[in-house]
C-alpha positions as CSV (number, residue, x, y, z in Angstrom):
1,X,-15.2,11.2,0.7
2,X,-18.6,11.4,-1.2
3,X,-18.1,15.9,-1.5
4,X,-14.9,15.1,-3.9
5,X,-15.2,12.0,-5.7
6,X,-15.9,14.0,-8.5
7,X,-12.8,14.8,-10.5
8,X,-14.0,18.6,-11.6
9,X,-15.5,18.5,-8.3
10,X,-12.3,18.3,-6.8
11,X,-10.5,20.5,-9.4
12,X,-12.6,23.4,-8.6
13,X,-12.0,23.0,-5.1
14,X,-8.5,23.0,-5.6
15,X,-8.3,25.6,-7.5
16,X,-10.3,27.9,-5.0
17,X,-8.1,26.7,-2.4
18,X,-4.8,28.3,-3.9
19,X,-6.8,31.0,-4.8
20,X,-7.7,31.3,-0.6
21,X,-4.0,30.9,-0.1
22,X,-2.2,32.8,-2.7
23,X,-4.5,36.0,-1.0
24,X,-3.1,34.9,2.3
25,X,0.4,34.4,1.3
26,X,1.1,35.9,-1.6
27,X,2.7,33.4,-4.1
28,X,1.4,30.1,-4.6
29,X,1.4,27.9,-7.2
30,X,-1.7,26.6,-7.9
31,X,-0.3,23.7,-9.2
32,X,1.6,22.5,-7.2
33,X,-2.2,22.4,-4.5
34,X,-3.7,20.5,-7.8
35,X,-1.2,17.9,-7.8
36,X,-0.6,16.8,-4.1
37,X,-4.5,17.4,-3.6
38,X,-5.3,15.0,-6.2
39,X,-2.5,12.4,-4.5
40,X,-4.5,12.8,-1.1
41,X,-7.8,11.9,-2.7
42,X,-5.9,9.3,-4.0
43,X,-4.5,7.8,-1.6
44,X,-7.7,8.1,0.6
45,X,-9.4,6.1,-2.2
46,X,-6.3,3.6,-2.6
47,X,-6.8,3.1,1.2
48,X,-10.6,2.3,0.8
49,X,-10.2,0.1,-2.0
50,X,-7.4,-1.7,-0.1
51,X,-9.8,-1.9,3.4
52,X,-13.1,-3.0,1.4
53,X,-11.3,-5.8,-0.5
54,X,-9.4,-7.2,2.1
55,X,-11.9,-7.3,4.9
56,X,-13.7,-10.5,3.6
57,X,-10.3,-11.6,4.7
58,X,-10.2,-10.0,8.2
59,X,-6.6,-8.5,7.0
60,X,-5.4,-5.2,7.1
61,X,-2.9,-3.7,4.3
62,X,0.0,-4.5,6.8
63,X,-0.9,-8.1,7.2
64,X,-1.9,-8.6,3.8
65,X,1.5,-7.3,2.4
66,X,3.6,-9.5,5.2
67,X,2.4,-12.5,4.4
68,X,2.7,-12.0,0.6
69,X,5.8,-10.8,1.1
70,X,6.5,-14.4,2.7
71,X,4.7,-16.1,-0.4
72,X,6.8,-14.7,-2.7
73,X,9.7,-16.0,-0.5
74,X,10.1,-19.5,-2.2
75,X,11.0,-22.0,-1.4
76,X,10.8,-22.0,1.7
77,X,8.5,-18.9,2.4
78,X,10.6,-17.7,5.5
79,X,12.1,-14.6,6.0
80,X,13.8,-12.7,9.4
81,X,11.0,-10.5,11.5
82,X,13.6,-7.4,10.6
83,X,13.4,-8.8,6.8
84,X,9.8,-8.2,7.1
85,X,9.7,-4.9,9.2
86,X,11.9,-3.3,6.5
87,X,10.1,-4.8,3.3
88,X,6.5,-3.5,4.8
89,X,7.3,-0.8,6.0
90,X,6.6,-1.1,9.7
91,X,8.6,-0.7,13.0
92,X,9.5,-2.9,14.9
93,X,6.2,-3.3,17.8
94,X,3.9,-2.9,14.9
95,X,5.7,-5.8,12.9
96,X,5.3,-7.7,16.7
97,X,1.9,-6.7,16.5
98,X,1.0,-8.4,13.0
99,X,3.4,-11.8,13.7
100,X,1.8,-12.0,16.9
101,X,-2.1,-11.9,15.0
102,X,-0.9,-14.2,12.2
103,X,0.8,-16.3,14.3
104,X,-2.2,-16.6,16.6
105,X,-4.3,-17.3,13.5
106,X,-2.0,-20.2,12.2
107,X,-1.2,-18.0,9.6
108,X,2.4,-18.3,10.2
109,X,5.1,-19.6,12.3
110,X,8.3,-19.4,14.1
111,X,11.4,-20.8,13.6
112,X,15.2,-21.3,14.5
113,X,16.8,-19.4,11.4
114,X,19.5,-21.3,9.2
115,X,22.4,-21.3,10.4
116,X,21.7,-19.3,13.5
117,X,19.8,-20.5,16.3
118,X,19.4,-17.6,18.3
119,X,17.3,-16.1,15.1
120,X,13.6,-16.4,14.6
121,X,12.7,-16.7,11.0
122,X,8.8,-16.1,10.5
123,X,7.4,-18.9,8.2
124,X,4.3,-18.5,5.9
125,X,1.9,-21.9,6.6
126,X,0.1,-24.2,4.1
127,X,-3.3,-22.2,5.6
128,X,-1.3,-19.0,5.5
129,X,-0.3,-19.6,1.6
130,X,-3.7,-20.0,0.4
131,X,-5.4,-16.7,2.5
132,X,-2.2,-14.8,0.6
133,X,-3.4,-16.2,-2.9
134,X,-7.1,-15.4,-2.4
135,X,-6.5,-12.1,-0.7
136,X,-3.9,-11.3,-3.5
137,X,-6.5,-11.9,-6.1
138,X,-9.2,-10.3,-4.5
139,X,-7.4,-7.4,-4.2
140,X,-5.5,-7.3,-8.2
141,X,-9.2,-7.3,-8.7
142,X,-10.2,-4.5,-7.3
143,X,-7.1,-2.4,-8.2
144,X,-8.1,-4.1,-12.2
145,X,-11.7,-3.1,-12.3
146,X,-10.6,0.5,-11.3
147,X,-8.1,0.4,-14.3
148,X,-10.4,-1.4,-16.6
149,X,-11.7,1.9,-18.8
150,X,-7.8,2.9,-19.3
151,X,-6.0,1.6,-22.2
152,X,-2.0,0.5,-22.5
153,X,-0.9,3.4,-23.3
154,X,-2.7,5.9,-20.6
155,X,-1.2,2.9,-18.5
156,X,1.8,3.8,-19.7
157,X,1.5,7.3,-19.2
158,X,0.5,6.8,-15.7
159,X,3.4,4.7,-14.7
160,X,5.6,7.6,-16.4
161,X,4.2,9.9,-14.5
162,X,4.5,8.8,-11.3
163,X,8.2,7.4,-11.8
164,X,8.9,10.9,-12.1
165,X,7.4,11.8,-9.0
166,X,8.5,9.0,-7.7
167,X,12.1,10.4,-8.5
168,X,11.1,13.6,-7.2
169,X,10.4,12.8,-3.8
170,X,13.9,10.2,-3.8
171,X,15.9,13.3,-4.3
172,X,14.2,14.9,-1.5
173,X,14.9,12.2,1.0
């Protein structure tokens, strides 16, 4: 990450890369490489920020998101494993692994689903609620620190640009 952590250095690298690909392939829009190159760099930085903020809590981002989804599901702090899988963006196997770890650590428990005894809901324990709140506060502080130097107007511009990009992806999906 160090080599391309400077925005100007990254921009130069991406421009040089676009020039090289243009020589190889012909027509290349350097803005496409510039945008997606920056997105890749941001994704790596975001993943690093998440790992560092959540490490003291022994959580990865998927585990954090799972207990966070349960914490924001009052009044009973419960959801079905299928709901959690969909919300967290995990495969069935991935969610099974996450829930096994969280259950083994006493952060969640399973109970019969409401109205259907065959269904097993996942319920956040008091210990899980406390961990969700502490880890959320730590991650939010780390994220806030990254954006501390940007004002309200710049944040609004970033939100708008991200919404435009998300809409472009959604049209392709």
